[in-house]
Steps between C-alpha positions, in 0.01 A plus 500: 500500500217358286361707214210732579187342342337845476772747400391861454620766257560801722590849379694697761509878447744683728771758435733361769732226363562344848125442545470346154796270577343400833168424333668308218669280759188419702268460201736276303555290814124433492515400133331817373605687185577868560492781247621842615475869420646806668235754404132523415533547124723193466252301711204600281697412186590159647138434592389574144736229374479242780225327695579498873323343797573777750662844513719607796508878472692773682299823524793744504630450146677763291295652220179294471437405863324196641164676529502579128590139420200381705271755336602407145470126566157523659372750243605254228297224664798299628423290807860395568549477880711790632698486826633844590831568674467805726694682770404446863376857551295528179151398617330742263695355208392146589136606523517689170660203321241256636211730408644526147494122461812351661431168672734517798814661638821417680679762709875550457708353651325165452588135543493232233223301670274805527538592134447142381183476713365825352573379146321168565201683653471742207512221240256284702259793533489546123432129449224509762334790320502305174341192659353611831403215727157518665627390844790679666688340791781657703583350837180470704302728265281368217291723273250357251468783247203339324283430803642796701581274796788585733634250754783503753615161630181352347260735681281744308585867543227761454614813318312818415468571125777762518730269697444227241574733208823608670601138560403398144727774362790385718438136399490579129842666536648265761872548545494846341517822698194721438527872567255688721385696193426188294308328782289808574419545132407133445302444822355843577478625141683820585797623695369544851676533834763227539387472863188314377727244339706456818180436699383232254843337493492487880156333506604251230806407703287451809282255307770320300830511689597267784665803665374831353785687669757281319334450160630222276240523221428870438839667507569873525742658255595807702403824328390316184203267556421136576588154372311172550734207557512287189420127517796287606 
């Protein structure tokens, strides 16, 4: 296998040795360098001494849990991408972690391809924020953020001001799951009924998706929020 031209330094924080071994295997196979910690305090100490490109973080840690790790990192001004590992039934935990500043999540049990995709998306999202491009393209959708022009398959699409603001928010965080709470706060300015959001998502899909009933651009994260498909 050829060397990875863009290796990442990835800190994995999980108290289960089998999961750390599994992650070490798949990450090293991709040419990435993995650091590891089994609890939150050790992770925070490692992060004070080492620069990392992304943090893969279990929420259910002994002592200082994953939520406290997120809080301390974001309160300190750290923008390191954080991909959370969560249990299948813990929707409220996923939402809480994302609202606190995590970038994405993977539900246990997870596959190697899924985790690697989430890591790439989280790192790419941070890079996009640092040098945001004025024109976004994903599949048939193109959004010119400077001229506020939206096209699908080359044809102009007319959006209401609120629809555009919702799409602009999704575009600026493409590939990242956004919680209902975050979207409502950013677009409506307050937490209002999530049903309003569902109505606007439905109308956006009708205008942007080839098949609104089988969306491929604006994806639902069940019980959590929505994600706009990142550029290929």
